[in-house]
C-alpha positions in Angstrom: 131.2 189.3 -4.5 129.1 192.4 -4.0 126.1 190.3 -3.3 128.0 188.5 -0.4 129.1 191.9 1.1 125.5 193.2 1.0 124.2 190.0 2.6 126.8 190.2 5.4 125.9 193.9 6.1 122.1 193.0 6.2 122.8 190.1 8.6 124.8 192.4 10.9 122.0 195.0 10.9 119.3 192.5 11.7 121.4 191.1 14.6 122.0 194.7 15.9 118.2 195.5 15.8 117.4 192.2 17.6 119.9 193.0 20.3 118.5 196.6 20.8 115.0 195.2 20.9 115.9 192.7 23.5 117.7 195.2 25.7 114.8 197.7 25.5 112.2 195.0 26.4 114.0 194.1 29.7 112.3 196.8 31.8 108.9 195.9 30.5 109.4 192.2 31.2 110.7 193.0 34.7 107.7 195.1 35.5 105.4 192.4 34.2 107.1 189.8 36.3 106.9 192.0 39.5 103.2 192.6 38.9 102.5 188.9 38.3 101.5 189.0 34.7 102.7 188.2 31.3 104.6 185.0 32.1 102.2 182.3 30.9 100.9 182.0 27.4 97.1 182.3 26.9 95.2 179.0 27.2 92.7 178.0 24.5 91.9 179.6 21.2 90.1 183.0 20.9 86.5 183.0 19.7 87.6 184.2 16.2 90.0 181.2 15.8 87.3 178.8 17.1 84.8 180.2 14.6 87.3 179.9 11.7 88.0 176.3 12.7 84.3 175.5 12.6 84.0 177.2 9.1 87.0 175.2 7.8 85.6 171.9 9.2 82.2 172.6 7.6 83.7 173.4 4.2 85.9 170.3 4.4 82.8 168.1 5.2 80.9 169.7 2.2 83.9 169.0 -0.1 84.1 165.4 1.1 80.4 164.9 0.5 80.6 166.5 -3.0 83.6 164.2 -4.0 81.7 161.2 -2.7 78.7 162.1 -4.9 81.1 162.5 -7.9 82.7 159.1 -7.2 79.3 157.5 -7.1 78.3 159.2 -10.4 81.6 158.0 -12.0 81.0 154.4 -10.9 77.3 154.4 -12.1 78.3 155.9 -15.4 81.0 153.3 -16.0 78.6 150.5 -15.0 75.8 151.8 -17.2 78.2 152.3 -20.1 79.5 148.7 -19.8 75.9 147.4 -19.7 74.9 149.4 -22.8 78.2 148.4 -24.6 79.0 152.0 -25.2 79.2 155.4 -23.5 75.9 156.7 -22.1 75.1 160.3 -21.4 77.3 162.0 -18.8 75.4 163.6 -15.9 75.2 167.4 -16.5 75.9 168.4 -12.9 79.4 166.9 -12.9 82.4 169.3 -13.1 83.5 170.0 -16.7 86.9 168.3 -16.2 85.2 165.0 -15.1 82.7 165.2 -18.0 85.5 165.6 -20.5 87.4 162.8 -18.9 84.5 160.3 -18.8 83.7 160.8 -22.4 87.2 159.6 -23.4 87.4 156.5 -21.2 87.9 153.1 -22.9 85.9 150.0 -21.9 88.9 148.5 -20.1 89.3 151.7 -18.0 85.6 151.6 -17.2 85.9 148.0 -16.1 88.8 149.0 -13.8 86.8 151.8 -12.3 83.8 149.6 -11.7 86.1 147.1 -10.0 87.7 149.7 -7.8 86.6 150.9 -4.4 84.6 154.1 -4.4 87.1 155.8 -2.1 89.8 154.9 -4.6 87.7 156.4 -7.4 87.3 159.5 -5.3 91.0 159.8 -4.7 91.7 159.3 -8.4 89.1 162.0 -9.4 90.7 164.4 -6.9 94.2 163.6 -8.2 95.5 162.3 -4.9 96.7 159.0 -6.3 96.1 157.2 -9.6 94.3 154.0 -10.2 96.3 151.5 -12.1 95.3 151.3 -15.8 93.1 154.4 -15.7 94.3 157.7 -17.1 94.3 160.7 -14.9 91.4 163.2 -15.0 92.2 165.4 -18.0 90.5 166.4 -21.2 90.2 163.3 -23.4 88.9 162.9 -26.9 85.5 161.2 -26.9 86.0 157.4 -27.4 83.9 155.1 -29.5 83.5 151.7 -28.0 83.8 148.9 -30.6 81.7 145.9 -29.8 83.9 142.9 -28.8 83.1 139.7 -30.6 80.8 137.4 -28.6 82.6 134.3 -29.7 86.1 133.8 -30.9 86.7 130.6 -32.9 89.7 128.9 -31.3 89.7 125.9 -33.6 92.6 125.5 -36.1 92.0 126.4 -39.7 92.3 122.9 -41.1 89.2 121.8 -39.2 87.2 124.5 -40.8 87.8 123.1 -44.2 85.8 120.1 -45.4 88.0 117.1 -45.6 87.3 113.4 -45.5 88.1 111.3 -42.4 91.2 109.7 -43.9 92.6 113.1 -44.9 92.1 114.3 -41.3 93.7 111.2 -39.9 96.7 111.7 -42.2 97.0 115.4 -41.1 96.9 114.4 -37.4 99.4 111.7 -37.9 101.9 114.0 -39.6 101.5 116.7 -37.0 
């Protein structure tokens, strides 16, 4: 209740100050209008604003170039690791967060990164939007890549056993 009363008093005081300020500025605005000035807003930006805009554009271009280099390094690391069938050395110039993340990627995640567009890798590394099936950039425990079997035997177990032809025919007939 007290808070509402204080808020109402503050609002009334701000309104009164704005009214007084408006009334006191009338003579100045009239004099400016009679002398022909002060009516139009300034056109264009000041030199300081233009210089600041150039500096911001330059910093943005440098950041874009840096993230492009990081995305290229991520893609090459994943491709090299898949070829080597295990994680290879992470480039030392990468940011610490990227190095800790790369060391914990699984082969499936590396395949997804190699299959993705480099701008998508860049956006994933920056945290703008995630790639499906790839964990976000964070500290991960180093992963060990187990070699996948080259050939998986799809044949049924009864064929592996040595049996005579009549036994096999009987098994096939019963099945």
